[in-house]
MDTraj code that builds the backbone (N, CA, C; nanometers):
import mdtraj as md
import numpy as np

residues = "MET PHE ARG GLY ILE TRP CYS PRO TYR CYS ASN LEU ASP LEU GLN ALA LEU GLN ALA ALA LEU SER ASP ILE THR ALA ARG GLY ALA SER VAL VAL ALA ILE SER PRO GLN THR ALA ALA ASN SER ARG LYS SER LEU ARG ASN ASN LYS LEU THR PHE PRO ILE LEU SER ASP VAL ARG SER GLU VAL ALA ASN ALA PHE GLY ILE ARG PHE LYS LEU PRO ASP TYR LEU ALA GLU LEU TYR LYS GLN PHE GLY ASN ASN LEU PRO ILE PHE ASN ASN ASP PRO SER TRP VAL LEU PRO MET PRO ALA ARG TYR VAL ILE ASP ILE ASP GLY ILE ILE ALA TYR SER GLU VAL ASN PRO ASP TYR THR GLN ARG PRO ASP PRO SER GLU LEU LEU PRO VAL LEU ASP ARG LEU GLY VAL ASN GLN ALA ALA".split()
xyz = np.array([
    [6.8488, -1.9870, 14.7843],
    [6.8760, -1.8784, 14.9598],
    [6.7389, -1.9685, 15.0059],
    [6.8252, -2.0824, 15.1128],
    [6.7058, -2.1518, 15.2023],
    [6.7662, -2.1506, 15.2917],
    [6.6974, -2.2148, 15.4408],
    [6.7038, -2.1813, 15.5983],
    [6.7866, -2.2804, 15.6509],
    [6.7414, -2.3822, 15.5695],
    [6.8114, -2.5023, 15.6676],
    [6.7130, -2.6396, 15.6691],
    [6.8108, -2.7266, 15.6936],
    [6.7370, -2.8579, 15.7199],
    [6.5954, -2.8468, 15.7898],
    [6.6131, -2.8455, 15.8404],
    [6.5375, -2.8580, 15.9777],
    [6.3667, -2.7146, 15.9466],
    [6.4080, -2.6414, 15.8989],
    [6.3021, -2.5985, 15.7502],
    [6.1294, -2.7087, 15.6689],
    [6.0952, -2.7491, 15.7057],
    [5.9605, -2.8172, 15.6027],
    [5.9538, -2.7957, 15.4871],
    [5.9532, -2.6394, 15.4428],
    [5.8910, -2.5546, 15.3782],
    [6.0059, -2.5392, 15.2868],
    [6.1038, -2.5225, 15.3297],
    [6.2523, -2.5090, 15.2725],
    [6.2649, -2.6366, 15.2100],
    [6.2488, -2.7987, 15.2280],
    [6.2176, -2.9052, 15.1893],
    [6.1341, -2.9562, 15.0941],
    [6.0614, -2.9050, 15.1010],
    [5.9251, -2.9247, 15.0014],
    [6.0048, -2.8288, 14.8846],
    [6.0860, -2.7430, 14.8921],
    [6.1215, -2.6573, 14.7768],
    [6.2875, -2.6873, 14.7061],
    [6.2615, -2.7711, 14.7798],
    [6.4590, -2.8296, 14.7502],
    [6.3705, -2.9775, 14.6743],
    [6.2602, -3.0112, 14.7354],
    [6.2199, -3.1595, 14.6619],
    [6.1830, -3.1207, 14.4613],
    [6.0824, -2.9745, 14.5067],
    [6.0127, -2.8543, 14.3836],
    [6.1708, -2.8947, 14.2763],
    [6.3043, -2.8185, 14.2857],
    [6.3324, -2.8060, 14.2712],
    [6.4423, -2.8965, 14.2018],
    [6.4179, -2.9420, 14.2692],
    [6.4723, -3.1262, 14.2117],
    [6.3665, -3.2304, 14.1135],
    [6.2064, -3.1720, 14.1268],
    [6.1814, -3.2505, 13.9971],
    [6.1311, -3.1510, 13.8582],
    [6.2145, -3.0015, 13.8814],
    [6.2389, -2.9155, 13.7799],
    [6.3161, -2.9588, 13.7259],
    [6.4098, -3.0502, 13.7872],
    [6.6241, -2.9951, 13.7762],
    [6.6135, -3.1134, 13.6341],
    [6.5356, -3.0837, 13.5332],
    [6.5718, -3.1389, 13.3883],
    [6.5203, -3.1059, 13.2696],
    [6.4331, -3.0108, 13.3594],
    [6.3695, -2.8615, 13.2175],
    [6.4372, -2.8059, 13.2470],
    [6.5533, -2.7357, 13.3456],
    [6.5926, -2.6576, 13.3362],
    [6.7809, -2.6924, 13.2885],
    [6.7616, -2.8226, 13.3579],
    [6.9363, -2.7971, 13.2668],
    [6.9142, -2.8405, 13.1525],
    [6.8169, -2.8270, 13.0891],
    [6.7905, -2.8504, 12.9576],
    [6.7790, -2.7657, 12.8580],
    [6.7874, -2.6699, 12.9704],
    [6.8392, -2.4458, 12.8742],
    [6.9255, -2.4402, 12.9375],
    [7.0536, -2.5597, 12.9683],
    [7.1383, -2.4885, 13.0242],
    [7.2378, -2.4277, 13.1282],
    [7.1149, -2.4286, 13.2400],
    [7.1216, -2.4043, 13.3118],
    [7.1389, -2.4749, 13.4287],
    [7.1812, -2.4381, 13.5233],
    [7.2212, -2.5463, 13.6418],
    [7.1959, -2.4455, 13.7732],
    [7.1377, -2.5363, 13.8973],
    [7.0865, -2.5368, 13.9918],
    [7.1610, -2.5382, 14.0666],
    [7.2307, -2.4264, 14.1982],
    [7.2600, -2.4504, 14.3062],
    [7.1985, -2.4202, 14.4731],
    [7.2047, -2.4704, 14.5659],
    [7.0802, -2.4221, 14.6778],
    [7.2358, -2.3547, 14.7660],
    [7.1498, -2.2447, 14.8660],
    [7.3072, -2.2141, 14.9687],
    [7.2273, -2.1779, 15.0660],
    [7.2611, -2.1920, 15.1611],
    [7.2123, -2.2434, 15.2930],
    [7.3056, -2.2050, 15.4589],
    [7.2450, -2.1187, 15.5281],
    [7.3658, -2.1015, 15.6292],
    [7.4166, -2.2030, 15.6998],
    [7.3581, -2.2919, 15.6932],
    [7.3587, -2.4341, 15.7939],
    [7.5270, -2.4950, 15.7518],
    [7.5707, -2.5994, 15.8845],
    [7.6836, -2.5926, 15.8437],
    [7.6837, -2.7394, 15.7326],
    [7.8301, -2.7224, 15.6213],
    [7.8284, -2.8576, 15.5238],
    [7.7670, -3.0218, 15.6075],
    [7.7907, -3.0201, 15.7409],
    [7.7108, -3.1468, 15.7683],
    [7.5591, -3.1247, 15.7313],
    [7.5259, -3.0293, 15.7759],
    [7.3427, -3.0193, 15.7687],
    [7.3263, -3.0499, 15.5941],
    [7.4048, -2.9880, 15.5089],
    [7.3723, -2.9624, 15.3876],
    [7.4297, -3.1273, 15.3401],
    [7.4804, -3.1592, 15.4100],
    [7.4598, -3.3204, 15.2628],
    [7.3909, -3.4205, 15.3617],
    [7.3342, -3.4142, 15.4610],
    [7.3001, -3.4258, 15.5206],
    [7.1140, -3.3696, 15.4190],
    [7.0408, -3.3010, 15.4005],
    [6.9809, -3.1582, 15.3496],
    [7.0511, -3.2551, 15.2462],
    [7.1193, -3.3233, 15.1877],
    [7.1020, -3.3568, 14.9826],
    [7.0787, -3.5377, 14.9876],
    [7.0655, -3.5880, 15.1170],
    [7.0843, -3.7284, 15.1110],
    [6.8732, -3.7153, 15.1506],
    [6.8170, -3.6816, 15.1586],
    [6.6468, -3.6683, 15.2806],
    [6.6047, -3.6018, 15.1769],
    [6.6572, -3.5327, 15.1044],
    [6.5811, -3.4688, 14.9938],
    [6.6439, -3.5451, 14.8811],
    [6.6931, -3.6255, 14.8542],
    [6.7247, -3.6796, 14.7073],
    [6.7862, -3.5999, 14.6528],
    [6.8430, -3.5115, 14.6099],
    [6.9237, -3.3809, 14.5816],
    [6.9944, -3.4637, 14.4546],
    [7.0275, -3.3746, 14.3392],
    [7.1466, -3.4361, 14.2425],
    [7.1704, -3.2985, 14.1833],
    [7.1656, -3.1387, 14.3192],
    [7.2549, -3.0379, 14.2563],
    [7.3127, -3.0086, 14.4427],
    [7.4228, -2.9421, 14.3772],
    [7.4704, -2.8909, 14.5407],
    [7.4440, -2.7971, 14.5786],
    [7.4781, -2.7981, 14.7233],
    [7.4050, -2.7012, 14.8219],
    [7.5306, -2.5992, 14.8841],
    [7.5402, -2.5344, 14.9175],
    [7.6458, -2.4387, 14.9306],
    [7.6135, -2.3897, 15.0289],
    [7.7513, -2.3427, 15.1655],
    [7.7315, -2.2844, 15.2987],
    [7.7590, -2.1779, 15.2830],
    [7.6654, -2.0655, 15.3491],
    [7.7200, -1.9750, 15.3404],
    [7.6703, -1.8682, 15.4960],
    [7.8195, -1.8814, 15.5377],
    [7.8883, -1.9724, 15.7149],
    [7.9074, -1.7738, 15.7258],
    [7.7913, -1.8056, 15.8191],
    [7.7721, -1.6657, 15.9557],
    [7.6898, -1.6063, 15.8494],
    [7.6058, -1.6645, 15.6962],
    [7.5025, -1.5457, 15.6001],
    [7.5739, -1.4506, 15.5604],
    [7.7268, -1.4929, 15.4897],
    [7.7826, -1.3274, 15.4875],
    [7.6561, -1.3100, 15.3101],
    [7.6877, -1.4571, 15.2274],
    [7.6479, -1.4520, 15.0950],
    [7.4604, -1.3326, 15.1628],
    [7.4211, -1.4113, 15.1981],
    [7.2752, -1.3849, 15.2247],
    [7.2763, -1.2232, 15.2628],
    [7.3611, -1.1893, 15.3624],
    [7.4009, -1.0327, 15.3770],
    [7.4103, -0.9679, 15.2713],
    [7.5326, -0.9733, 15.2149],
    [7.5724, -0.8876, 15.0111],
    [7.4010, -0.8706, 14.9739],
    [7.3539, -0.9754, 14.9607],
    [7.2357, -0.9648, 14.9467],
    [7.0646, -0.8793, 15.0080],
    [7.1432, -0.8495, 15.0724],
    [6.9868, -0.8094, 15.1675],
    [6.9330, -0.8941, 15.2150],
    [6.9388, -0.9914, 15.2408],
    [6.8371, -1.1114, 15.2694],
    [6.8557, -1.1816, 15.4426],
    [6.9388, -1.1088, 15.5219],
    [6.9805, -1.1743, 15.5991],
    [6.9398, -1.0361, 15.6799],
    [6.8551, -1.1583, 15.8370],
    [6.7446, -1.1075, 15.9189],
    [6.7701, -1.2297, 16.0557],
    [6.8081, -1.0687, 16.1795],
    [6.8184, -1.1474, 16.3125],
    [6.6235, -1.1754, 16.3890],
    [6.6764, -1.3076, 16.4235],
    [6.5454, -1.2899, 16.4868],
    [6.5406, -1.2470, 16.5604],
    [6.4145, -1.2550, 16.6305],
    [6.4030, -1.1646, 16.8158],
    [6.4281, -1.2982, 16.9379],
    [6.3947, -1.1775, 17.0148],
    [6.4288, -1.3131, 17.1023],
    [6.3293, -1.3995, 17.1369],
    [6.2372, -1.3559, 17.1374],
    [6.1092, -1.3978, 17.1773],
    [6.1100, -1.5290, 17.0714],
    [6.1392, -1.4762, 16.9428],
    [6.1076, -1.5894, 16.8379],
    [6.3044, -1.7152, 16.8015],
    [6.3621, -1.6673, 16.8768],
    [6.4616, -1.7552, 16.8713],
    [6.4587, -1.8468, 16.9817],
    [6.3622, -1.7780, 17.0936],
    [6.3044, -1.8997, 17.1740],
    [6.2807, -1.9810, 17.1583],
    [6.1361, -1.9055, 17.0494],
    [6.0078, -2.0885, 16.9887],
    [6.1383, -2.1140, 16.8993],
    [6.2053, -2.1082, 16.9002],
    [6.2933, -2.2064, 16.7894],
    [6.3773, -2.2650, 16.8300],
    [6.3639, -2.2873, 16.9864],
    [6.4581, -2.3416, 17.0792],
    [6.3605, -2.4750, 17.1176],
    [6.2648, -2.4246, 17.1465],
    [6.1200, -2.5242, 17.1856],
    [6.0808, -2.6236, 17.1379],
    [6.1290, -2.5908, 16.9515],
    [6.0729, -2.6290, 16.8330],
    [6.1887, -2.7608, 16.8077],
    [6.3366, -2.7440, 16.8896],
    [6.3835, -2.8122, 16.8657],
    [6.5672, -2.7615, 16.7867],
    [6.5171, -2.6157, 16.7106],
    [6.6045, -2.5733, 16.5918],
    [6.6715, -2.4765, 16.6400],
    [6.7350, -2.5140, 16.7204],
    [6.8568, -2.4698, 16.7301],
    [6.9686, -2.3797, 16.7141],
    [6.8872, -2.2873, 16.5865],
    [7.0392, -2.2042, 16.4803],
    [7.2175, -2.2106, 16.5104],
    [7.2352, -2.1736, 16.6234],
    [7.3058, -2.2082, 16.6286],
    [7.4087, -2.3622, 16.6231],
    [7.3571, -2.4542, 16.6278],
    [7.3692, -2.5905, 16.6666],
    [7.3811, -2.5964, 16.4817],
    [7.3041, -2.5557, 16.4229],
    [7.2306, -2.6377, 16.3204],
    [7.3844, -2.5192, 16.2513],
    [7.3745, -2.4080, 16.2425],
    [7.4740, -2.3648, 16.1123],
    [7.6036, -2.2834, 16.1707],
    [7.6215, -2.3601, 16.3081],
    [7.7657, -2.3181, 16.4174],
    [7.8148, -2.1695, 16.3627],
    [7.6806, -2.0744, 16.4113],
    [7.6912, -1.9243, 16.4713],
    [7.6317, -1.8620, 16.5685],
    [7.6716, -1.8422, 16.6394],
    [7.5251, -1.7569, 16.7739],
    [7.5043, -1.7091, 16.7376],
    [7.4593, -1.6050, 16.6209],
    [7.4912, -1.4270, 16.5303],
    [7.2450, -1.4802, 16.5663],
    [7.1962, -1.5902, 16.5104],
    [7.0568, -1.6144, 16.5434],
    [7.0175, -1.4769, 16.4089],
    [7.0642, -1.5678, 16.3037],
    [7.0716, -1.4862, 16.1567],
    [7.0103, -1.6065, 16.1401],
    [6.9251, -1.5581, 15.9672],
    [6.8230, -1.6346, 15.8462],
    [6.8217, -1.5625, 15.7859],
    [6.8330, -1.6392, 15.6450],
    [6.8365, -1.5311, 15.4955],
    [6.6358, -1.5933, 15.5251],
    [6.5896, -1.4455, 15.4388],
    [6.4390, -1.4818, 15.3906],
    [6.4938, -1.5826, 15.2680],
    [6.4089, -1.6821, 15.2370],
    [6.4611, -1.7398, 15.1624],
    [6.3850, -1.6316, 14.9687],
    [6.5090, -1.7532, 14.9112],
    [6.5524, -1.6492, 14.7542],
    [6.5838, -1.7372, 14.6612],
    [6.5435, -1.6796, 14.5506],
    [6.5642, -1.7422, 14.4204],
    [6.6363, -1.6581, 14.3176],
    [6.6934, -1.7323, 14.2710],
    [6.7853, -1.5935, 14.1540],
    [6.8042, -1.6421, 14.0918],
    [6.7537, -1.5837, 13.9052],
    [6.8445, -1.6317, 13.8071],
    [6.9810, -1.6047, 13.7143],
    [7.0902, -1.5848, 13.7679],
    [7.1854, -1.5522, 13.7763],
    [7.2222, -1.5286, 13.6077],
    [7.2457, -1.4246, 13.5184],
    [7.3340, -1.4989, 13.4072],
    [7.4525, -1.5132, 13.3909],
    [7.5391, -1.5525, 13.2099],
    [7.6165, -1.6089, 13.2188],
    [7.7421, -1.4451, 13.2577],
    [7.6833, -1.3466, 13.2327],
    [7.7446, -1.2230, 13.2836],
    [7.7283, -1.1547, 13.3927],
    [7.6636, -1.2271, 13.5079],
    [7.6312, -1.2870, 13.6471],
    [7.5820, -1.1179, 13.6509],
    [7.4479, -1.1108, 13.5619],
    [7.3148, -1.0209, 13.6269],
    [7.2675, -1.0528, 13.6501],
    [7.1628, -1.0421, 13.7141],
    [7.0446, -1.1247, 13.7885],
    [6.9011, -1.0998, 13.7545],
    [6.9229, -1.1791, 13.6637],
    [6.7698, -1.1496, 13.5246],
    [6.5995, -1.1836, 13.6236],
    [6.6400, -1.2696, 13.6755],
    [6.5177, -1.2482, 13.8111],
    [6.5438, -1.3031, 13.9141],
    [6.4805, -1.2599, 14.0748],
    [6.4845, -1.2238, 14.1716],
    [6.3484, -1.2713, 14.2597],
    [6.3155, -1.3807, 14.3761],
    [6.1627, -1.3815, 14.3983],
    [6.2447, -1.3431, 14.5505],
    [6.2320, -1.2699, 14.5966],
    [6.2813, -1.2952, 14.8079],
    [6.1318, -1.2729, 14.8420],
    [6.1063, -1.3610, 14.9296],
    [5.9469, -1.3645, 14.9951],
    [5.9733, -1.3458, 15.1650],
    [5.9696, -1.2182, 15.2491],
    [5.9470, -1.2316, 15.3786],
    [5.9170, -1.3708, 15.4710],
    [5.7411, -1.4162, 15.3611],
    [5.6965, -1.4880, 15.4534],
    [5.7819, -1.6052, 15.4040],
    [5.8247, -1.7149, 15.4895],
    [5.8679, -1.8035, 15.4184],
    [5.7701, -1.9340, 15.4208],
    [5.6848, -1.9473, 15.3754],
    [5.5749, -1.9974, 15.3218],
    [5.5324, -1.9914, 15.1865],
    [5.6043, -1.9906, 15.1802],
    [5.5854, -1.8603, 15.0676],
    [5.6185, -1.9048, 14.9161],
    [5.6486, -2.0468, 14.8306],
    [5.7773, -2.0460, 14.7433],
    [5.7089, -2.0594, 14.5911],
    [5.7848, -1.9639, 14.4996],
    [5.7662, -1.9284, 14.3631],
    [5.7838, -2.1084, 14.3350],
    [5.7157, -2.1242, 14.2225],
    [5.6164, -2.2798, 14.1128],
    [5.8674, -2.2472, 14.0119],
    [5.8875, -2.3388, 14.0633],
    [5.9690, -2.4226, 13.9415],
    [6.0226, -2.3422, 13.8109],
    [5.8410, -2.4195, 13.7707],
    [5.8367, -2.3056, 13.6455],
    [5.8445, -2.2034, 13.6326],
    [5.8049, -2.1108, 13.6422],
    [5.8513, -1.9504, 13.6221],
    [5.9822, -1.9579, 13.6303],
    [6.0800, -2.0066, 13.6581],
    [6.1774, -1.9630, 13.6073],
    [6.2339, -2.0139, 13.4339],
    [6.1293, -2.1462, 13.4102],
    [6.1657, -2.1384, 13.2661],
    [6.1596, -2.0557, 13.1148],
    [6.0893, -1.9545, 13.1775],
    [6.0817, -1.8876, 13.0498],
    [6.1200, -1.7872, 13.0384],
    [6.1884, -1.7604, 13.1873],
    [6.3526, -1.6751, 13.2498],
    [6.4554, -1.7415, 13.1949],
    [6.4424, -1.8577, 13.1835],
    [6.5556, -1.9432, 13.0751],
    [6.6014, -1.8893, 12.9142],
    [6.4264, -1.9588, 12.8658],
    [6.4225, -1.9127, 12.7663],
    [6.4415, -1.8173, 12.7125],
    [6.4031, -1.6778, 12.8297],
    [6.4208, -1.5690, 12.7215],
    [6.5623, -1.5594, 12.7340],
    [6.6865, -1.5931, 12.8523],
    [6.7936, -1.6147, 12.8472],
    [6.8546, -1.6457, 12.7082],
    [6.7792, -1.7638, 12.6582],
    [6.8978, -1.8372, 12.5327],
    [6.9897, -1.8713, 12.6291],
    [7.0144, -1.9622, 12.7201],
    [7.0850, -2.0133, 12.7252],
    [7.1995, -2.1242, 12.7353],
    [7.0827, -2.2618, 12.6349],
    [7.0832, -2.3527, 12.5674],
    [7.1571, -2.2812, 12.4403],
    [7.1100, -2.2157, 12.4219],
    [7.2535, -2.1402, 12.2722],
    [7.3649, -2.1091, 12.2941],
    [7.3387, -1.9755, 12.4558],
    [7.5108, -2.0106, 12.4611],
    [7.6371, -2.1086, 12.5019],
    [7.5121, -2.2626, 12.5957],
    [7.6125, -2.3379, 12.6435],
    [7.6787, -2.4408, 12.5073],
])
top = md.Topology()
chain = top.add_chain()
for i, resn in enumerate(residues, 1):
    res = top.add_residue(resn, chain, resSeq=i)
    for name in ("N", "CA", "C"):
        top.add_atom(name, md.element.get_by_symbol(name[0]), res)
traj = md.Trajectory(xyz[None], top)
């Protein structure tokens, strides 16, 4: 789960996942990113970051809410975001000024979360290599 194309930390994280993609897919796993941004902004994220994995749109941040990682920006922060040109209602086609906390999950073939990393500090992201031992332990490539 990532915040959007306007977030430089998110873009770096997406690029790191892309760099690790062959190690991930070699273990029989897939990568999917999810963002509250519009589909047009997700397509732009794909192009700008040269991604070969999909980005799904979390309309009105309903998935983030289901995972308990959606939060509403306080008014002062929304004003600051506007000053930087990050008008979330436009980026996300949602007037609510909500965002997901950046999160990474490994979900096994039975739908059970085998790994999760959620950090309210959007500048801190786990290295994609942390996923590899989890995938090895799950034996994903043996089930594929």
